[in-house]
DOZA-718871 format. One record per residue (C-alpha): residue number from 1; x, y, z. Coordinates in pm, 1 decimal. Example, Ala and Ser with C-alpha at 12.3 -4.5 7.8 and 13.67 -1.06 7.14 Angstrom:
PT;pos;east;north;up
PT;1;1230.0;-450.0;780.0 $
PT;2;1367.0;-106.0;714.0 $
END
This chain:
PT;pos;east;north;up
PT;1;-2943.9;-1504.7;902.6 $
PT;2;-2789.4;-1517.5;1247.0 $
PT;3;-2654.0;-1857.3;1337.5 $
PT;4;-2633.5;-1802.4;1711.1 $
PT;5;-2731.0;-1552.4;1972.8 $
PT;6;-2620.1;-1456.3;2317.3 $
PT;7;-2816.4;-1290.8;2593.0 $
PT;8;-2597.4;-1133.6;2855.3 $
PT;9;-2713.0;-1004.8;3188.9 $
PT;10;-2451.5;-798.8;3366.2 $
PT;11;-2490.1;-696.5;3725.9 $
PT;12;-2365.8;-363.1;3854.7 $
PT;13;-2001.0;-462.6;3857.9 $
PT;14;-1718.8;-398.2;3615.9 $
PT;15;-1508.6;-654.6;3433.0 $
PT;16;-1264.4;-470.3;3215.0 $
PT;17;-948.2;-552.2;3028.3 $
PT;18;-764.6;-269.1;3198.7 $
PT;19;-637.5;-202.5;3547.3 $
PT;20;-893.1;44.4;3684.9 $
PT;21;-633.6;228.7;3888.6 $
PT;22;-375.8;285.1;3619.0 $
PT;23;-561.0;260.8;3289.2 $
PT;24;-303.2;3.4;3177.5 $
PT;25;-398.2;-311.7;2996.3 $
PT;26;-382.5;-630.5;3202.5 $
PT;27;-208.7;-788.6;2908.8 $
PT;28;-200.5;-787.4;2534.0 $
PT;29;-358.2;-1130.2;2520.1 $
PT;30;-665.1;-1016.4;2714.4 $
PT;31;-712.7;-717.3;2483.3 $
PT;32;-674.3;-929.1;2170.4 $
PT;33;-921.9;-1181.1;2310.6 $
PT;34;-1178.1;-908.6;2372.4 $
PT;35;-1129.4;-774.9;2018.7 $
PT;36;-1183.2;-1122.9;1870.2 $
PT;37;-1497.0;-1175.5;2077.7 $
PT;38;-1638.9;-840.1;1968.8 $
PT;39;-1558.7;-907.0;1601.9 $
PT;40;-1834.4;-1169.5;1585.4 $
PT;41;-2084.5;-883.5;1619.5 $
PT;42;-1955.1;-695.0;1314.7 $
PT;43;-1865.0;-970.7;1069.9 $
PT;44;-2059.2;-1034.6;749.2 $
PT;45;-2301.8;-1276.5;920.9 $
PT;46;-2292.3;-1137.3;1274.6 $
PT;47;-2410.0;-1306.0;1588.6 $
PT;48;-2691.5;-1141.2;1781.6 $
PT;49;-2641.7;-993.7;2127.3 $
PT;50;-2903.2;-877.4;2374.5 $
PT;51;-2740.6;-723.7;2680.5 $
PT;52;-2910.5;-604.8;2998.2 $
PT;53;-2665.2;-395.0;3197.9 $
PT;54;-2711.3;-268.9;3551.3 $
PT;55;-2700.3;111.4;3570.4 $
PT;56;-2435.3;88.1;3842.3 $
PT;57;-2189.4;-63.8;3594.9 $
PT;58;-2231.9;243.8;3374.2 $
PT;59;-2170.9;483.2;3663.3 $
PT;60;-1866.4;299.7;3798.4 $
PT;61;-1632.8;519.5;4003.4 $
PT;62;-1260.8;462.1;4027.3 $
PT;63;-1229.5;378.1;3658.6 $
PT;64;-1018.8;605.0;3439.0 $
PT;65;-1263.7;857.1;3286.3 $
PT;66;-1124.3;816.1;2934.4 $
PT;67;-1171.7;438.9;2955.0 $
PT;68;-1529.0;477.8;3079.2 $
PT;69;-1602.0;732.8;2805.9 $
PT;70;-1464.3;490.5;2546.3 $
PT;71;-1672.4;202.9;2688.2 $
PT;72;-1994.3;406.9;2694.9 $
PT;73;-1929.8;527.5;2339.7 $
PT;74;-1874.1;169.2;2228.7 $
PT;75;-2204.8;64.2;2385.5 $
PT;76;-2384.9;344.0;2200.0 $
PT;77;-2213.8;259.9;1871.7 $
PT;78;-2274.1;-114.9;1893.3 $
PT;79;-2631.1;-58.8;2013.5 $
PT;80;-2712.0;103.8;1676.9 $
PT;81;-2636.5;-222.9;1496.9 $
PT;82;-2946.0;-426.2;1401.4 $
PT;83;-2805.5;-739.4;1567.9 $
PT;84;-2727.9;-572.8;1902.8 $
PT;85;-2976.4;-466.1;2170.3 $
PT;86;-2859.6;-291.1;2485.2 $
PT;87;-3094.3;-229.6;2775.8 $
PT;88;-3018.9;-64.1;3107.7 $
PT;89;-3173.4;-185.9;3429.6 $
PT;90;-3210.8;118.4;3656.7 $
PT;91;-3042.1;116.5;3996.1 $
PT;92;-3372.5;190.0;4168.4 $
PT;93;-3549.1;-108.2;4009.5 $
PT;94;-3707.6;-349.8;4258.1 $
PT;95;-3503.0;-658.4;4352.9 $
PT;96;-3441.4;-877.8;4049.5 $
PT;97;-3253.2;-1194.8;3960.4 $
PT;98;-2978.8;-991.8;3789.8 $
PT;99;-2864.2;-883.3;4135.2 $
PT;100;-2763.7;-1243.0;4204.4 $
PT;101;-2492.2;-1225.4;3939.2 $
PT;102;-2431.3;-1209.1;3570.5 $
PT;103;-2507.6;-1481.8;3318.8 $
PT;104;-2514.7;-1536.3;2945.2 $
PT;105;-2741.8;-1760.1;2744.0 $
PT;106;-2570.6;-1897.1;2435.4 $
PT;107;-2850.8;-1980.7;2195.8 $
PT;108;-2825.4;-2175.3;1871.4 $
PT;109;-3144.9;-2087.5;1684.2 $
PT;110;-3341.0;-2393.4;1577.6 $
PT;111;-3120.0;-2615.0;1792.4 $
PT;112;-3259.2;-2514.4;2132.5 $
PT;113;-3136.9;-2844.9;2273.7 $
PT;114;-2781.6;-2706.7;2236.1 $
PT;115;-2848.2;-2384.4;2430.0 $
PT;116;-2612.6;-2326.7;2723.4 $
PT;117;-2606.5;-2082.4;3013.0 $
PT;118;-2268.0;-1943.7;3116.7 $
PT;119;-2211.2;-1797.4;3462.7 $
PT;120;-1887.1;-1700.8;3628.0 $
PT;121;-1748.8;-1577.4;3954.3 $
PT;122;-1409.9;-1474.5;4083.3 $
PT;123;-1243.0;-1813.6;4047.2 $
PT;124;-1444.6;-2023.1;3805.4 $
PT;125;-1704.6;-2049.5;3533.4 $
PT;126;-2004.4;-2280.0;3509.8 $
PT;127;-2186.7;-2398.3;3199.4 $
PT;128;-2547.5;-2502.0;3257.7 $
PT;129;-2691.8;-2738.2;2997.2 $
PT;130;-2989.2;-2901.9;3174.3 $
PT;131;-3306.2;-2798.5;2986.0 $
PT;132;-3506.7;-2718.0;3300.8 $
PT;133;-3229.1;-2494.8;3434.5 $
PT;134;-3176.0;-2324.1;3097.4 $
PT;135;-3551.9;-2255.4;3094.6 $
PT;136;-3524.0;-2086.6;3434.7 $
PT;137;-3255.4;-1854.0;3298.4 $
PT;138;-3472.2;-1778.7;2993.5 $
PT;139;-3757.8;-1678.9;3224.2 $
PT;140;-3518.7;-1464.3;3428.8 $
PT;141;-3405.4;-1296.1;3105.8 $
PT;142;-3766.2;-1230.2;3004.3 $
PT;143;-3833.7;-1064.5;3339.0 $
PT;144;-3515.6;-858.3;3326.3 $
PT;145;-3576.9;-729.6;2973.7 $
PT;146;-3930.3;-636.0;3078.2 $
PT;147;-3805.7;-450.1;3387.4 $
PT;148;-3523.2;-270.3;3204.2 $
PT;149;-3553.0;53.0;3008.5 $
PT;150;-3638.5;13.6;2639.7 $
PT;151;-3349.9;-5.8;2393.3 $
PT;152;-3418.2;355.9;2289.3 $
PT;153;-3449.5;490.0;2644.6 $
PT;154;-3136.1;295.7;2739.3 $
PT;155;-2937.3;463.5;2460.6 $
PT;156;-3056.3;803.5;2584.2 $
PT;157;-2957.4;715.7;2941.2 $
PT;158;-2611.9;591.4;2834.5 $
PT;159;-2558.0;913.9;2635.9 $
PT;160;-2662.1;1122.2;2938.5 $
PT;161;-2430.0;929.5;3170.7 $
PT;162;-2149.1;974.7;2920.7 $
PT;163;-2203.4;1353.8;2917.2 $
PT;164;-2198.8;1383.3;3295.4 $
PT;165;-1892.0;1170.1;3369.7 $
END
């Protein structure tokens, strides 16, 4: 049983743990933090993740090719796990709420009253807890997952992008 879930909507921008120009890590702490966060998806009782990623983020230019190849491979690998769903929202999709920025819904199963939306920008992060606002993000997520490619088609697209980069 999964004790919590997260729905992440990522716009067409890149947030990596490495300096895009040099391929160097921004710092050991950042890399270790990312590894710890990802470990919750592979532990014995893993959390669930449903990610909708803008196609532009997968075709990012100016990022070291080996890093991008590694990232795309990781998406494909993790997307095969039963607790992880990855969908790609095509660049030519009509305007959608995901273009306004990324957000995550942290969901706690039967305890919907504890659900929280997390958004961030360049200088800060915001946690939204008001039920009516959390509901608006849930509706936005429903629309985005409907507009995005299926999980299977998304995996095929990610594999194709990986081959051509």
